[in-house]
N, C-alpha and C positions, 0 to 999 in steps of 0.2 A: 344665943343662936336660935334656940327653939322659939323664943319670943318674937324674933324678927321674922321667922318663918310663918308663924301664926298671923302676924300683923300684915304680912305681904299679901296684897290682893291683886297683883298684876296678872297672875295666872287666871284668876276668876274673871277679871275684866276682859282678857283675851277670849275666854270661852264665851262670855256674853256677846262680844262683838261677832264671834263666829256664828252663834245662834241667830243673831239678828241678820247677818249676811245670808244664812241659809233660808230664813223665812222670806227675805226679799227675793232671793233667787226663785223659790217656789211660787211666790206671787207673780213674778214676771213670766215664768214658764207657763203657769195656768192662764194668765191673761193672753199671752201670745197664742197658746193652743186654742183657746176659745175664739179668738179673732180669726185664726186660720180656718177653723171649722165653719165659721160664719161665711167667710169668703168662698170656701169650697161649696157650700150650699147655694150661695147666691149665683155663682158662675155655673154650677151644675143645673140649676133651674133655668137659667137663661139659655144654656146650650140645648136643653130639652125643648124649650119653647121655639127656638130657632129651627130645630130639626122638624118639629111639628108644622111650623109655618111653611117650610119648604116642600112638604109632601103634597 
């Protein structure tokens, strides 16, 4: 019974898949956040330029 427990790696595999999923999640969140900040800057600059042009 102890030998089967030591040789069983299914728990370790599940943990590895969990870590990979967590890293992918962090990468996606970081990418979307950077993209959103870029869009915010882009549209913020355009709004300011339009307001300056209308004055």
